[in-house]
N, C-alpha and C positions, 0 to 999 in steps of 0.2 A: 504494500500500500504506500502511496505517495503522501508525504507530509505537507500537502497543500490544502487549500480550503475545501475543495471537493472531496479529497480523501478523508479529511477530518470530519466533515459532515456525514459522510457515509459510515465511517467507523462509529460515530456517536449513535446514529440511528440503529445500526446493527446491534450494538451492545444494549441500547435502551429497550428494543423490542424483545431481545433474547431474555433479559432479566426482569421483564415487566411484572410477572406474577411474584417473583421472589422479592422484589422491592415493595410490592403491595403488602405481602405478608409481614415483612420487616416493619413497615410503617404501622400496621395494625398492632404489632407487639409493642412498639414504642408508644403508641396512643394508650394502650392498656396500662403500661407502666406509669404514664403521666396522668392517669385517671380520666382520660378522654374516652370513656366507655360508651357514651351515648351521643347521637347526633343532636343537632339543635332542634329538629322536629320531634325527636323522642323526648327530649327534656321538656318541650312545650306541652306535650300530652300529659306527662307526669305532673307538671305544675297545675294544669287544669283540673286534674283529679285531686290535687292537694297532697300528692305523695312526695316524700323526700326522694331525691335522686341518690339512692344508696347503692354502694358497691362494696364488695369484699375483694380488695385488690391483692389477689394471690400472686400476680406477676411481680409486683413491687416487693411483697414479702419474701418471695423466693430469690429475687435478685439480690436483696440485701443480705439474706442468709448465706447465699453462695459466695458473694463477694467477701463476707467475713471469713469464710473457710479458705478461699483462694488467697486472701491476704495473710493467712496464717501459714501458708506454704512459702518459705523463703526461696526466691528464684534469683540467686546471685550470679551475675555475669563474671566469669573468671577467665582471664587471659593467661594461658600457660605456655611456656616455651616448648618448642618442638626439639630443640637441640641445646646442649649444654652452653654453647656460646651465646645463646639468646636469653640466658637466665636473667642477667641484669637489665637488659633493655625491655624484656617482657614485663618485669616488675614495674618499671617506669610507665610502660604502656598501659598496664592494668590500672595504675593510679590515674593516668590521664583519662581513661574511659570513665572511671568513677567521677572524675572532675566534671566531665561533660554531662553525665547523667544528673549530677547534683545541680549543676547550673540550670538545667532544663526541667527541674522538679519532676524527675522521672517517676518517683513514687506516687505522686498524685495523678500524673498523666496515665500511669499504668491502670488505675481504677477505671478510667473512662474507656480505655482500650478493651479491657475485659468485658465491660458492659456492651460495647459494640459487637464483640465476638459472641456474646450470649444472645443478643437481640437480632442482629443483622446477619451474622454468619461470617464476618471478616472484620478486621481492624486495619486502619491506615495511619501511618505516621509520615509526616512531611519532613524531609531532611534537607537542610540548607546550610550554606557556608557564607559568612559575611566578613568583609574586611572591617577592622576596627578603626583604621586610619592611623594607627600607631605602629612604630617599627622598633626593632631591637637596636643595639649599638652598631650593627653592621648593615642596617637598612632593610632587614627582612620583615615582612608584614606580619603583625599579629592578627590572627583570624579566630572567629568563633564558629562553632558548630551548633546549629539550632535544631531542636526536635519539636514538632508541633502536632498535636492530636487533631485529626480531621474527622468530621462527621461522615460516617460510612455511606450514608445515602446521598451524599453529594457526588458520588463517583459512578461512572459507567465503566464496567470491566469488559475485558475481551472474552467472549464466549468460547473461544478456541483454547483458552489457557486451562491446563489440567494440573499444573504444579501447585502444591500448597503454598509455596512462597512466591507464586506469580512470576517466576523467572522466565517462563516460556511465553509470556504475553507479547502481543504486537502493539497494543496501545492501552491507554488509560486516559479518562477524561474526568475533570472536576468542574462542576458548574457553580459559579459564584455571582453575587450581585454586588456591584461597587457603586458608590455615590458619584455624582457628577464631578465633585471637587477632586476625588481620588483619580478618576480617569483623566482629568485635565492635567493633573500633576504628573501622571505616569506617561501619558501619550498626548501631549498638547497639540500635536499636529494631526491627530487622527480621530479625535473625538467627534469632529463634524461628520464623519462617515458612520457613526453608530446610531442606532435607533433606541430611544429611551423607553423604558418600561415595557419591553417587548421580549417575550420568551421565544427566541428565534429557533431553538432546538425542539420546540413543541413537546417538552418533557413536563409531565404533571408534577414530578418531584422537584423540578427546578423552577417552579412558579415563585414569584416574589412573595405571594401570600404565605408560602411555607416558612419564609424567613421572618416576615413581619406582616400581620394581617392589616395593619394600618397603611394608608396611602402616603403618609408623611406630608400631608397638605397642611401648611401653616396658615396663619391669618394673613401673611403678607406674600407668600410664595409657595408654589408647588415644586417640591424637590424631586428631581429626576434620578433614576437609577438605571444602570446598564448591566445586562447579563454578559458576563465574561467567562469564557471557557479556557481552562488551563489543561492542555493536552500533552502527553508524552507518547510519541509514535516512532516505531521502527521504520526506517526508510533505507532499504538496502542492508548494509552491515552496521549502520549508525542509528543512534536514537536521538531524536530532536524534541526540544521543549517548544511548544507553540502556544501562544496566547492569542485568541481570536474571538470575534463576535460577529455573527451574521456572515457577511461576505468580506469582512475586513480582517487581515492578518496584522495584529498589533506587534507581536514579537515572534521571532523564530531563531533559535540557536541550538547548537549541538550540545548534548548532555556532556558536561565537563568532568564528571566523575569517572575515573579511570576503570574501576572495578565494579561499579554499580550502574545498572541499566536505567533504573527508575529512581528519581528523587523521592518518590512515594513508596514506602515499604508496606506492602500488603501481606497480611497473614490470614489464611482461611481457617474457618472452624471445622468444617466438614468436607469430606471428599464424596462426590456423587458421580454416578454414571451418566448423568444428564446435565444440561446447562441450568444450574440453579445454585443458589446460596441460601443458607438458612441457619438460624441459631438453635439454641436448646429449647426455646419456647414455642416451637412450631406446632406441636401437638397440644400445647397448653391453652392456646387462644380460645378454641371452641368450648373447652371445659370452663374457662373463665366466664364466657358468655352464659353458659347454662347456670352457673352459680349466681350471676347477676339477675338473671330472669327469675330464678327461684326466690331471691330476696325481694324482688318487686312483688311477686305473687304473695309472699308472706305478708308484706305490708298491706296489700289489697284485701287479703282474707281476714286479717286481724281487724280491719275496719268494716267488715261486711257482715250483715245479718240476713239470714234466709228463713222464710216461713212458707210452708205449704198450706194453702187455704182452699177448702171446698167452697164452691160458689154458694151453697146453701148455708154456710156457717156464719156468714156476715151479711149485713144488709147492703153495704156499699164497699166494694173492694178498694176504691180510691181513697175513701176516708180512712179505711183500715190501714192502708199503706202509709198515709201521711202520719197517722197516730203512732204506727209501729216504729217509725224512724226517729221519733222524739226520745229525748233522754228520760223524761218523766211524762207518762201519759196514762190515762184511763181509757180502755178500749172496750166498747160494747160489742158483744158477739152474740149470735143466735145459738150456735152449737159449738161448745168448746172442744168436743171430740173431733170436729172437722178441721182443727188447726193443729199443725205440728211444726215446732221450731227446730231447724237443722243446726246441729253442733258442727262448727267449722274447724274444731281443734284437730280432727283427723286429717283434714286437707292441709292444715298448717304443718303438722308433723311430717307429712309426706314431702313437703317442700324442704324441710330441714334435712331430710334424708338425702335429697338431691344435693344440698349444699355440702353435707359431710362426705358423701360419696365422691363428689366432684373434687373436693380438697384431697381426699385420699388418692384419687386417680392421678392428680397432678403430682403429688409426692412420689408416687410410684414411677411416673414417667421421668422425673428428674433424678431419681435414684436417691432420695433423701427419706428420712424417717423421723419419728418423734424424738428419738434420742439425739439425732443430729441437730434438730431445731431447738433442743432444750425443753421439750414438752413431754418428757417421759413421766410416767406415773411415779409418785413418791414410793409406792410399794415395790417398784421394779428393783431388782438386785443390781449392784454396781457392775457385776460381770455381764449381765444382760445388756445394760446400757452401753458398756464398752464394745460388746460384740456388734450391736446395732450401729454404733458409730463407725466401727471398722468396715462394716458392710457398705455404708454410704461413702466412706473414703475410697474404698476400692472401686466403686462405680464411677466416682468422679475423677479417677486417675486419667482417663482419656482426655478430659478437658484440661487438666493440669499439663499434660504433654503438649497441648496446643499453645498454652501460655509459655512453656519452655521454648517451643519453636520460635515464637514471636521474640522473646528476649534474646535467644541465640542469634537470630537474624539481625536484630538491632545491634547486638554486640559486634558481629562481623562488619556491619556497615560503619560503625564508629571506628573500628580498627583501620579500615581502609581509608576513611576520611581523615583520620588523625595522621596516618602515615603520609598522606598526600598533601595536606594543607598546614599541618603544624610544623613549620620549618624554622621558625624563629627560636632563639634562645630565650626561655622564660621560666619563671618559677611559679608553679601552680599551688594554690592553697587547697588542700585535701581535707574534707570533713569526714574523718574516719571514725565510726562509732566505737571501734576497738582501740585504736591508738590515739584517739583524740585529734586535735587539729595539728596537722603536720604539712610539710612542704615537699614538693617533688620538682626537681630541675630537669628540663628536657632540652636536648640539643646543646649540651655543654661543649664549648670549643675544645678540640684536641690540640696537643702541642707536640713538637718534635723533641729530639734528644736535648736540644739546647733550650727547651722551654718556650719556644716561639710557636705561635699558631700557624697552621698550614692552611692557606687560603685556596678557594676554588670558586668558580662562577655560581651564582644563585640562579636556579632555573625556575621559571614560572610553573606552579603546580598543575596548571590546566593545559598549557600549550607545550611545556617542556623546553621552551626557548629561554635564553638568558634574559634576566630582568634588567631593565634600564631605569636609572634614577631620573630625577627631574632635570638634570643637566645633560642627559643623553649618554652617560657613562654606564658601562656594565657593572652591576653590583657584585662585589666580591665579599665573601664571608668565610670564616674558618670552617673546616670540616668538623663534624661532631664526633665525640667519643663513642665507642661501640656501646657502652653501657647506657648512655643517655640519648643516642640517636634512634629515633623511633622507626625510621625507614629501614634500619638494618634488621629489625626483629622478625624472626620466623616463628610464628606463634599459632596456637590453636585456641578457639573460643569454645568454652563449655558453660553450661548452666547447671549449677548445683541446686537441686530442689530438696528441701527438707520440710516435712510437716511437723512443726513443733507443737502440735496437739496430738501427735500420733507416736508416742514413745513405746518401744517394745521392752517390757520389763524383763522378759526372759533373756533377750540379747544383752541387755545391760548387765544382768546377773552373770551371764557367761563371761563377758569381757572382764568384769571386775574380779571374778574368781580366778580367771586365767592370769591376769596381770599381777595379782597380789599373791598368787600361789608359788610353789617351788619351780614350776615349769616357767613361769614368767620371769622369775629371778634368774634362772639359768639362761634364758634367752637374752636378758639384759646384759649378762656377762659375756655371752658368746657373740650375739648379733644385736648390738644396741640400735642399729638402723631398723631392723625388723621390729624391735620392740616399739619404736616410735611410730611405725606404720600401723601396728595394731592399736596403739593409743589413738591414732587418727581415726581408725575405723570406729572405735568406741565413742569418740566425740561426736561423730555423725549420728550415732544411734540415740544420743541424748535428746535430739529433737528440739533444741533451743534455736532462737533466732540467729545466733552467731555461730552455730555449730559448723557450717561449711567453712567459714573463714578460719576458725580455730583449727579445724581438721587440715586445712590447706597449709597452715603454718607448721603443724606437726609433720605433715607429709614432706614439705620442703626441707625441714630439718633432717628427716630420715634420709632424703636423697643426698643432702650435703654430707652426712656421715658416711653414707655408702660410697660417695664419690671421693672421699678423702679430704673434703674441704674443711671438715671439723675433726679434730682429734678426739676419737671416742673415749680416750682415757680422761680427757678434760670434761667431756659432756656427761659421762656416766662414771661416777666414782663409787665403787663398791655397790652397796644396795641402797644408797641414799635416794636415787631417783625413784626406785620402787617404793621407798618409804614415803616420799612426797606424794606420789601418785595414789598410794593406798590411803594416806591421811586425807588427801583432798576429796576422795570419793567416800569418806566416812567409814572405811574399812580398816582392817588391821594394817599397821605400818610395817609388818614383817619382823623377822628376827634379826636384830643388828649383828648377831654373832655369825650370820651366814656370810658376811663380807666385811671388809675393812670399813671402819666408820670414818666419817669426814667431819671436820670441825666447820667446814665452809657451808655445807648443805644441811638445812634443818627443815622440819615440817613447819610451815607458816603458822603463826600464832592464831590466825583466824580460823584455822582448821582443827586445832587441838585444844580449843577452849581457852586460849590465851595463856596456857601454862608454859 
């Protein structure tokens, strides 16, 4: 497909028609979450009856419950070296990734991405690089990497894409509405060719009323808006970013990221054998409607009285009806046996059954139970509650794996962007919950044997051509040290997931018994690196928020011991390390006579009661 106006318009129409039903389903789920359960006409009917517009918003309840669980699963992005020579630079790169995530408030953004994956069936993150206007001492530009959550229904996807990470796609479109002032500022010479307040792609989801139901008509002026489409399309072997509206191409440029095809990172929730996308609430919507209908019926029945009257039992049926509907009334009848008052409680109870069964059906579809929701009976045993929780955790593992995929893809994208654009020497402030506030220096200048820096040309990260300063001279800067030069690092990105509400007591008992027993002490003496590896495994089983990070430190220490970077005689003196490990875990500190004692290593006072 050609990245011109005709090709862009055709691609948008193809994707829009292919995913029309999926987008309608997603819109319905989002409306249910936001308590937009009824149309304006339905609300008018209820108001005429005097009925409250009541709902039991199960979609919102389940969304919040599942978000709470998914947030209890720590998904830490870890950058690990592939080779021993990349150990130092990968540690700096790992700190830089953490720095970028922290600057972009990734923890809060992650919540919204998970909601999109649950509701729509995919999430989208916009990745951009901006110049700060500042340079280091050698003229190299400081750049920022930005991450932005995008509403999933703003996008049109390629129906021919099958990959969960959208890597095989041909195009992607995002529909936006910009104000007249914004368009004049961005494209001052092309605004005159745009048509204001016109949905030129004829997309219901891209109507301005979706963004804002008001027309923005003030007392003094009508404010115009323009529909702008941001597209990324493959044309031959290259990918192009196109910004267009109607028949006008506003901008067109080649994607400048070297190893990333799309500046939008798309992650799908489900894989299907047909062209569709959907979240976890697909089968829940109709049950939610049934519950709402039952609630309205209960309200109607609770305020309804029914009487069966024989025609000979009263003199005037209309007068009887009028008197029957009064709160206090004296009703004259001819034959009392010809009148029967219907009890509506049975009909009301049947509607409550529909509500209860609908709620149970939704829980079964989503794979959750009362113990998971914190609604278990007080009489239930702790073991039963734990088993039911474990059952829900197991059923939700598949969605956790999709979150892991999203985080891993974002991690890889950040590694590529950092290696390409972070070329200046700078010191980054890292907010590490484990080590507190610390600093990481990147691209530190290397020196030769005489202590002098070795200079080289500074290349533009996008074009690869030498950069020129304002005087027309080629910018020269020192080459970087291997430890701090991010572009040298050969790494792998992994996502460590630990559910810190899901601790395995038996595994913990096994590890503690092994490490504190005679076999563990023998292993400490013979193979201290292996001992640290087992300690890392045990730390992961504790299921705390920081377990992955602590386990990584222990595993790195084990590798350093195994590679000879740490003298094991300095790291493990006699049985003292085992004593510290045992005391820290509340167990026996071992027999000090089994190995030489050390005056330098003692059990911390906070673990031995301060004695």
